[in-house]
C-alpha positions, 0 to 999 in steps of 0.5 A: 536475527534481522531476517526474523524481525523483517518477517514479523514486520511484514506480517504486522503491516497488513494487520495494521492497514486492516485495523486503520479505517479506510478513510485514514489517509483521505485528508491532509496535504499532498506530499507528491513532488509533482503536485508540490513543485509543478501543481500537476498530478502524476499517475501515482497521485491518490494511489495510497488512498486508493490502495487503502480503500481496496484493502477495505473492499471499497472498489468504487472509491478506490477507482475514483482516487486512482484508476490504476489502483486496480492494476497496482493492487494485485501486483502489490499482493504478489510482490508482498507474498514473494518478500514474505516467502523470501524472509520466511526462508531466510529466517529458517536458516 
């Protein structure tokens, strides 16, 4: 039962991210510990905003937020589909 719920949630998340505007995460304070404690950006700073822009095919803006997003985004997609497949198989059992 729980596997079916997780499978449904995994299906809904990308739809929600597509519905949200690409600028949804652009404003607000940083929650990165590196920024909050040491006032220095880490390699992951801006990754959420960059991925949201990549989902909406804003490649230039995504690259400006975080240059590593062009590497991380395909890895996230591969990981997402692996999890989706795993929970699909588990929900059939």
